[in-house]
Backbone as CSV, one residue per row, in Angstrom:
resi,resn,N_x,N_y,N_z,CA_x,CA_y,CA_z,C_x,C_y,C_z
1,MET,-25.929,63.103,-7.903,-26.763,61.796,-8.152,-25.555,60.666,-7.928
2,HIS,-26.221,59.433,-7.156,-25.469,58.297,-6.703,-25.211,57.383,-7.643
3,ALA,-24.291,56.744,-7.840,-23.706,55.620,-8.784,-24.938,54.315,-8.809
4,LEU,-25.338,54.391,-7.831,-26.244,53.104,-7.718,-27.452,53.689,-7.699
5,ASN,-27.898,54.615,-8.563,-29.047,54.748,-8.788,-30.049,53.970,-8.907
6,LYS,-31.431,53.701,-8.777,-32.574,52.898,-9.022,-32.677,52.776,-10.173
7,ASN,-32.325,53.939,-10.762,-32.769,54.177,-12.263,-32.036,53.540,-13.238
8,ARG,-30.913,53.572,-12.771,-29.540,52.863,-13.485,-29.329,51.519,-13.085
9,PRO,-30.383,50.244,-13.051,-29.801,49.190,-12.806,-28.555,48.495,-13.773
10,LEU,-28.521,48.847,-15.082,-27.079,48.176,-15.339,-25.892,48.492,-15.063
11,ARG,-25.803,49.818,-14.393,-24.670,49.909,-13.375,-24.301,49.078,-12.443
12,ARG,-25.477,48.888,-11.557,-25.443,47.849,-10.580,-25.202,46.358,-10.821
13,ILE,-25.577,45.883,-11.976,-25.329,44.628,-12.461,-23.584,44.398,-12.810
14,MET,-23.230,45.365,-13.640,-21.980,45.664,-13.909,-21.011,45.698,-12.694
15,LEU,-21.249,46.551,-11.744,-20.827,46.397,-10.519,-20.746,45.166,-10.068
16,ALA,-21.763,44.454,-9.476,-21.807,43.048,-8.812,-20.696,42.178,-9.673
17,SER,-21.082,42.203,-11.108,-20.196,41.196,-11.883,-19.037,41.097,-11.566
18,ALA,-18.509,42.823,-11.847,-16.836,42.943,-11.683,-16.334,42.306,-9.889
19,THR,-17.234,42.756,-9.454,-17.114,42.389,-7.693,-16.969,40.808,-7.822
20,THR,-17.848,39.931,-8.338,-17.863,38.567,-8.444,-16.547,38.072,-9.134
21,VAL,-16.091,38.598,-10.337,-15.199,38.095,-11.027,-13.978,38.188,-10.320
22,SER,-13.688,39.365,-9.789,-12.375,39.702,-8.996,-12.393,38.604,-8.058
23,GLY,-13.565,38.531,-6.877,-13.436,37.656,-5.950,-12.808,36.043,-6.667
24,VAL,-13.363,35.752,-7.437,-13.184,34.469,-7.992,-11.612,34.123,-8.514
25,VAL,-11.085,35.539,-9.421,-9.652,35.800,-9.661,-8.787,35.466,-8.393
26,MET,-9.339,35.990,-7.281,-8.542,36.159,-6.233,-8.289,34.994,-5.495
27,LEU,-9.608,33.861,-5.551,-9.307,32.651,-4.725,-8.663,31.620,-5.723
28,LEU,-9.006,31.676,-7.033,-8.008,30.869,-7.946,-6.731,31.390,-7.531
29,ALA,-6.185,32.265,-7.514,-4.900,32.981,-7.232,-4.219,32.445,-6.226
30,LEU,-4.901,31.917,-4.939,-4.000,31.141,-3.786,-3.442,30.166,-4.115
31,LYS,-2.280,29.799,-3.662,-1.530,28.838,-3.939,-1.949,27.572,-2.914
32,PRO,-2.089,26.393,-2.835,-2.381,25.423,-1.566,-1.021,25.384,-1.010
33,HIS,-1.245,24.874,0.272,0.418,24.462,0.607,1.004,23.175,0.255
34,THR,2.113,23.069,0.335,2.917,21.724,-0.320,2.554,20.816,0.851
35,ALA,2.508,19.508,0.208,2.303,18.384,1.250,3.358,18.116,1.834
36,PRO,3.305,18.029,3.053,4.188,17.797,3.950,4.940,16.246,3.708
37,THR,6.094,16.279,4.037,6.953,15.086,3.906,6.705,13.968,5.013
38,VAL,6.874,12.656,4.361,6.496,11.439,5.691,7.636,11.321,6.309
39,VAL,7.582,10.910,7.085,8.158,10.782,8.536,8.966,9.344,8.368
40,THR,10.246,9.682,8.556,10.988,8.127,8.172,12.210,8.283,9.055
41,ASP,12.144,7.137,10.051,13.159,7.144,11.163,14.447,6.937,10.711
42,SER,15.404,7.650,10.423,16.832,7.424,9.797,17.538,6.643,10.560
43,ALA,17.257,6.524,12.120,18.023,5.653,12.920,17.685,4.300,12.569
44,ALA,16.440,3.864,12.185,15.958,2.514,12.380,16.212,1.724,10.839
45,PRO,16.789,0.539,10.927,17.132,-0.246,9.620,15.873,-0.381,8.787
46,ALA,15.704,-0.420,7.494,15.014,-0.598,6.904,14.049,-1.644,7.185
47,PRO,12.567,-1.747,6.735,11.848,-2.787,7.145,12.046,-4.272,6.674
48,SER,12.327,-5.497,7.334,12.592,-6.511,6.516,11.223,-7.429,6.372
49,VAL,10.008,-6.996,6.762,9.271,-7.925,6.691,8.663,-8.735,5.282
50,SER,8.297,-7.658,4.671,7.947,-8.070,3.136,7.678,-6.931,2.477
51,ALA,7.467,-6.750,0.940,7.483,-5.844,0.104,6.059,-5.054,0.880
52,SER,5.121,-5.870,1.166,4.050,-5.012,1.579,3.913,-4.286,2.788
53,ALA,5.037,-4.145,3.279,5.347,-3.493,4.735,5.448,-1.843,4.484
54,SER,5.483,-1.757,3.442,5.730,-0.238,3.136,4.276,0.654,3.639
55,PRO,4.350,1.951,3.845,3.399,2.463,4.797,2.510,2.680,4.134
56,GLY,1.292,2.704,4.592,-0.182,2.495,4.091,-0.550,1.310,3.275
57,ALA,0.560,0.400,3.220,0.270,-0.748,2.671,-0.793,-1.865,3.368
58,THR,-1.474,-2.812,2.679,-2.647,-3.565,3.367,-2.326,-4.863,3.168
59,GLY,-1.261,-5.409,2.413,-1.263,-6.792,2.234,-0.747,-7.540,2.984
60,HIS,-0.170,-6.992,4.126,0.286,-8.076,4.850,-0.472,-8.930,5.734
61,SER,-0.372,-9.902,6.235,-1.251,-10.710,6.872,-1.575,-10.573,8.326
62,GLY,-1.030,-9.617,9.078,-1.364,-8.943,10.256,-0.817,-10.171,11.287
63,LYS,0.135,-11.277,10.731,0.555,-12.095,11.881,1.616,-11.561,12.329
64,SER,2.053,-11.606,13.807,3.277,-11.156,14.283,4.232,-11.872,13.727
65,GLY,5.574,-11.296,13.884,6.468,-12.294,13.698,7.990,-11.848,14.278
66,THR,8.855,-12.779,14.432,10.142,-12.674,15.325,11.263,-12.798,14.365
67,SER,12.223,-11.908,14.681,13.795,-12.559,14.062,14.719,-12.224,14.984
68,GLY,15.824,-12.350,14.649,17.074,-12.287,15.769,17.520,-13.596,16.299
69,SER,18.115,-13.153,17.474,18.749,-14.589,18.645,18.139,-14.665,19.388
70,SER,18.692,-15.358,20.550,17.898,-15.708,21.526,17.149,-14.724,22.773
71,SER,16.795,-15.313,23.840,15.853,-14.120,24.601,17.172,-13.303,25.290
72,THR,17.983,-13.395,25.360,19.123,-12.736,26.107,19.807,-11.396,24.848
73,GLY,19.535,-12.192,23.562,20.122,-11.128,22.745,19.325,-10.115,22.234
74,THR,19.588,-9.636,20.764,18.664,-8.844,20.391,17.813,-9.317,19.353
75,ARG,16.716,-9.055,19.429,15.400,-9.698,18.360,14.701,-8.650,17.779
76,THR,13.893,-8.563,16.650,13.158,-7.827,16.404,11.419,-8.454,15.986
77,VAL,10.719,-7.997,16.716,9.311,-8.530,16.603,8.476,-7.478,16.072
78,THR,7.334,-8.118,15.198,6.482,-7.315,14.331,5.290,-7.642,14.633
79,GLY,4.228,-6.750,15.193,3.200,-6.799,15.544,1.885,-7.004,14.583
80,ASP,0.748,-7.186,15.263,-0.183,-7.528,14.209,-0.565,-6.105,13.602
81,THR,-1.127,-6.388,12.469,-1.554,-4.922,11.713,-2.999,-4.785,12.407
82,VAL,-3.142,-3.762,12.725,-4.419,-3.054,13.113,-5.235,-2.288,12.657
83,GLN,-6.584,-2.466,12.121,-7.221,-1.602,10.913,-7.676,-0.542,11.968
84,THR,-7.643,0.504,11.629,-8.131,1.987,12.242,-9.112,2.239,11.218
85,ARG,-9.591,3.483,11.539,-10.709,3.986,10.989,-10.296,4.614,9.661
86,TRP,-8.779,4.937,10.026,-8.187,5.839,8.818,-7.114,5.207,7.887
87,GLY,-6.771,3.806,8.101,-5.852,3.066,7.965,-5.113,1.656,8.659
88,PRO,-4.604,1.127,8.192,-3.862,-0.270,8.996,-2.538,0.558,9.817
89,VAL,-2.447,0.250,10.833,-1.001,0.523,11.704,-0.504,-0.582,12.195
90,GLN,0.965,-0.400,12.106,1.612,-1.941,12.356,3.119,-1.324,12.771
91,VAL,3.366,-1.845,13.893,5.002,-1.319,14.568,5.708,-2.909,14.335
92,LYS,7.011,-2.258,14.568,8.154,-3.420,14.744,8.860,-2.875,15.998
93,VAL,8.966,-4.213,16.785,9.793,-3.591,18.042,11.271,-4.251,18.149
94,THR,12.100,-3.701,18.280,13.690,-4.171,18.538,13.859,-4.479,20.158
95,ILE,14.226,-5.442,20.614,14.431,-5.838,21.922,15.943,-6.350,22.410
96,LYS,16.396,-5.713,22.823,17.734,-5.928,23.642,17.873,-6.565,24.752
97,ASN,18.082,-7.752,25.102,18.416,-7.839,26.882,16.943,-7.707,27.636
98,GLY,15.952,-7.961,27.300,14.665,-7.698,27.731,14.378,-5.970,27.814
99,LYS,14.843,-5.299,26.735,14.431,-3.972,27.132,14.055,-3.426,25.586
100,ILE,13.135,-2.463,25.331,12.695,-1.932,24.197,13.948,-0.879,23.596
101,THR,14.534,-1.109,22.712,15.638,-0.254,22.449,15.262,0.667,21.077
102,ASP,14.081,-0.013,20.429,13.691,0.759,19.192,12.245,0.380,18.675
103,VAL,11.273,1.304,18.449,10.197,1.045,17.875,9.936,1.759,16.731
104,THR,9.769,1.065,15.430,9.531,1.346,14.174,8.000,1.372,13.719
105,ALA,7.228,2.434,12.944,6.068,2.041,12.390,6.354,1.726,10.929
106,VAL,5.676,0.233,10.801,5.748,-0.090,9.563,4.777,0.165,8.768
107,GLN,3.805,-0.035,9.211,2.294,0.594,8.619,1.801,1.781,9.257
108,TYR,1.122,2.668,8.605,0.104,3.738,9.123,-0.506,4.874,7.900
109,PRO,-1.209,5.512,8.171,-2.348,6.004,7.614,-1.360,6.926,6.720
110,SER,-1.375,6.991,5.674,-0.475,7.951,4.686,-1.467,8.281,3.102
111,ASP,-2.445,8.135,3.011,-3.115,7.932,2.141,-3.402,9.380,1.399
112,ASN,-3.250,10.456,2.486,-3.508,11.831,1.807,-2.475,12.746,2.793
113,PRO,-2.560,13.896,2.221,-1.719,14.868,2.989,-2.308,15.210,4.598
114,ARG,-3.475,14.981,4.847,-4.048,15.400,6.384,-3.368,14.003,6.886
115,ASP,-3.078,12.889,6.730,-2.715,11.612,7.459,-1.427,11.845,7.671
116,GLN,-0.737,12.527,6.231,0.917,12.578,6.626,1.214,13.867,7.416
117,GLU,0.613,14.722,7.552,0.770,15.736,8.705,0.690,15.393,9.668
118,ILE,-0.134,14.564,10.040,-0.901,14.262,11.554,0.310,13.196,11.885
119,ASN,0.307,12.131,11.096,1.523,11.335,11.408,3.140,11.562,11.343
120,GLN,3.253,12.940,10.696,4.644,13.581,10.945,4.994,13.926,12.187
121,TYR,3.809,14.512,13.051,4.205,14.649,14.569,3.792,13.339,15.650
122,ALA,2.772,12.725,15.175,2.272,11.576,16.003,3.246,10.421,16.178
123,LEU,3.957,9.926,15.183,4.707,8.739,15.415,6.037,9.096,16.105
124,PRO,6.558,10.022,15.935,7.870,10.275,16.913,7.359,10.436,18.237
125,GLN,6.202,11.165,18.542,5.867,11.050,19.916,5.504,9.865,20.472
126,LEU,4.710,8.808,19.993,4.285,7.643,20.280,5.507,6.795,20.058
127,ARG,6.727,6.826,19.319,7.991,6.099,19.401,8.640,6.632,20.882
128,THR,8.759,7.799,21.140,9.424,8.090,22.240,8.462,7.691,23.877
129,GLU,7.347,7.832,23.652,6.602,7.436,24.707,6.787,5.907,25.085
130,ALA,6.931,5.184,23.647,7.090,3.472,24.028,8.463,3.485,24.846
131,LEU,9.472,3.808,24.405,10.678,3.659,24.746,10.857,4.257,26.336
132,ALA,10.259,5.400,26.575,10.370,6.018,28.147,9.638,5.056,28.737
133,ALA,8.248,4.153,28.254,7.363,3.411,29.166,8.016,2.062,29.150
134,GLN,8.648,1.466,28.155,9.291,0.455,27.885,7.862,-0.690,27.964
135,SER,6.837,-0.117,27.554,5.420,-0.912,27.610,4.785,-0.360,26.200
136,ALA,3.402,-0.770,26.397,2.640,-0.283,25.296,1.696,0.347,25.993
137,SER,1.649,0.798,27.496,1.043,1.765,28.242,1.365,3.381,27.984
138,ILE,0.983,3.875,26.817,1.237,5.079,26.317,0.219,6.025,26.282
139,ASP,0.689,7.049,26.330,-0.244,8.320,26.015,-0.828,8.587,24.770
140,THR,-1.974,8.797,24.354,-2.609,9.045,23.248,-2.198,10.464,22.579
141,VAL,-2.014,10.579,21.592,-1.297,11.674,20.978,-2.624,12.391,20.422
142,SER,-3.022,13.637,21.229,-4.211,14.382,20.564,-3.928,14.792,19.265
143,GLY,-5.174,14.417,18.232,-5.561,14.768,17.254,-5.192,13.573,16.172
144,ALA,-4.491,12.544,17.075,-4.032,11.112,16.116,-4.640,9.956,17.016
145,THR,-5.737,9.956,17.466,-6.543,9.234,18.191,-6.421,7.878,17.723
146,TYR,-6.720,7.418,16.444,-7.020,6.251,15.981,-5.774,5.736,15.769
147,THR,-4.690,6.493,15.319,-3.549,6.066,15.256,-2.751,5.815,16.276
148,SER,-2.789,6.182,17.323,-2.381,5.796,18.700,-3.217,4.699,19.082
149,GLN,-4.158,4.610,19.266,-5.078,3.090,19.450,-4.392,2.286,18.663
150,GLY,-4.142,2.245,17.341,-3.803,1.397,16.605,-2.226,1.008,16.883
151,TYR,-1.438,2.144,16.894,-0.224,1.696,17.822,-0.127,0.890,19.066
152,GLN,-0.760,1.203,20.081,-0.657,0.719,21.284,-0.796,-0.903,21.032
153,GLN,-1.964,-1.220,20.112,-2.717,-2.419,20.248,-1.549,-3.271,19.285
154,SER,-0.852,-2.666,18.157,0.299,-3.626,17.399,1.405,-3.736,18.269
155,LEU,1.553,-2.530,19.162,2.780,-2.445,20.165,3.084,-3.668,21.256
156,GLN,1.574,-3.906,21.889,1.221,-4.637,22.718,1.148,-6.051,22.273
157,SER,0.658,-6.380,21.065,0.749,-7.676,20.124,2.144,-7.857,20.028
158,ALA,3.009,-7.168,19.636,4.856,-7.318,19.541,5.244,-8.074,20.945
159,LEU,5.032,-6.942,21.905,5.292,-7.178,22.814,4.846,-8.689,23.611
160,ASP,3.566,-8.991,23.494,3.069,-10.248,24.005,3.872,-11.153,23.030
161,SER,4.115,-11.418,21.823,4.783,-12.684,21.017,6.377,-12.608,21.408
162,ALA,6.879,-11.597,21.726,8.072,-11.197,22.373,8.023,-12.092,23.935
163,GLY,7.278,-12.014,24.638,7.178,-12.438,25.831,7.834,-11.529,27.128
164,LEU,7.208,-10.324,26.417,7.564,-9.202,27.576,6.052,-8.951,28.197
């Protein structure tokens, strides 16, 4: 006699219930991955724009600003805040003797773990591209299209403000 005999529907119900409960317990036992750490550029100085310039903040006016010395010295220019589909993007550029020496993302999407994961690899690539190109003509990072476009636009506005 077979265990799932049609004459014994209670056995089939019990087996199906036990299988369902086991599956639910196994699903609930899965541990979610830990949230990735946010990328910070340890070589860059702390942003001096305002308190609203922290990553993910939206309170900045969007105007670019400059600070530093004359056109032959070192100066820092903050680009416009660019609103993207996933949040604001803003960069700060340090220029020394007409050359871009540093690019720092002041604002970028970081509201959820996926944004943080994307920007953990995208922002360093965008920074490297900008320093190598010495312009805003940089490649878009695959998987971070909106952030890349916002980065390029903010970088271009900063370079325009600096007269480069």
